[in-house]
PLY file of the C-alpha trace (Angstrom):
ply
format ascii 1.0
element vertex 80
property float x
property float y
property float z
element edge 79
property int vertex1
property int vertex2
end_header
5.07 6.53 28.94
8.67 5.77 29.80
8.62 2.67 27.59
7.63 4.94 24.71
10.73 7.10 25.15
12.99 4.07 25.66
11.65 2.58 22.39
10.36 -0.52 24.17
7.00 0.13 22.53
6.98 0.34 18.71
4.33 2.47 17.06
5.33 1.72 13.47
3.33 -1.55 13.17
0.18 0.42 13.97
1.10 3.20 11.56
1.71 0.70 8.74
-1.91 -0.44 8.94
-3.05 3.14 8.41
-0.54 3.64 5.58
-1.82 0.49 3.87
-5.44 1.64 3.84
-4.43 5.15 2.77
-2.37 3.74 -0.13
-5.07 1.27 -1.13
-7.51 4.16 -1.51
-5.04 6.45 -3.30
-3.82 3.89 -5.92
-7.03 3.97 -8.01
-6.92 7.77 -8.11
-3.28 7.71 -9.19
-4.10 5.27 -12.00
-6.96 7.48 -13.19
-4.77 10.59 -12.92
-2.14 9.10 -15.21
-4.80 7.83 -17.60
-6.15 11.36 -17.93
-2.69 12.95 -18.01
-1.62 10.87 -21.00
-5.06 11.15 -22.68
-5.77 7.44 -22.52
-9.32 6.82 -23.66
-10.92 3.93 -21.84
-13.29 3.12 -24.69
-12.06 -0.30 -25.72
-12.85 -3.34 -23.55
-9.30 -4.58 -24.04
-7.84 -1.40 -22.52
-10.33 -1.53 -19.64
-9.21 -5.08 -18.95
-5.52 -4.06 -18.97
-6.26 -1.17 -16.62
-8.09 -3.53 -14.27
-5.17 -5.99 -14.33
-2.70 -3.13 -13.69
-4.84 -1.92 -10.81
-5.01 -5.39 -9.23
-1.26 -5.87 -9.61
-0.60 -2.49 -7.99
-2.90 -3.31 -5.09
-1.29 -6.72 -4.63
2.23 -5.26 -4.68
1.18 -2.57 -2.20
-0.25 -5.25 0.11
2.92 -7.36 -0.12
5.08 -4.30 0.55
3.12 -3.42 3.69
3.01 -7.03 4.88
6.79 -7.26 4.55
7.20 -4.42 7.03
4.58 -5.86 9.38
6.43 -9.19 9.47
9.73 -7.37 9.98
8.41 -5.52 13.02
6.78 -8.65 14.43
10.16 -10.38 14.16
11.70 -7.53 16.13
9.11 -8.13 18.88
9.96 -11.85 18.98
13.71 -11.24 19.08
13.48 -8.64 21.84
0 1
1 2
2 3
3 4
4 5
5 6
6 7
7 8
8 9
9 10
10 11
11 12
12 13
13 14
14 15
15 16
16 17
17 18
18 19
19 20
20 21
21 22
22 23
23 24
24 25
25 26
26 27
27 28
28 29
29 30
30 31
31 32
32 33
33 34
34 35
35 36
36 37
37 38
38 39
39 40
40 41
41 42
42 43
43 44
44 45
45 46
46 47
47 48
48 49
49 50
50 51
51 52
52 53
53 54
54 55
55 56
56 57
57 58
58 59
59 60
60 61
61 62
62 63
63 64
64 65
65 66
66 67
67 68
68 69
69 70
70 71
71 72
72 73
73 74
74 75
75 76
76 77
77 78
78 79
């Protein structure tokens, strides 16, 4: 418990894993929200393909963003 208050034990790497899964679930809902907000009709196959590509790019960027912070905190563990 004392190591927690002295910041010898970092909780952020564990929290980032939760944040990643939360964001990965929320991203599809955000994409659909904006599609409905701007009255985008997903009738054409071309538009469905573009939405799928946009979704995959968003998920990939989210993963890279979270991995960056995981690597950063693992480097802090190695240095200390």
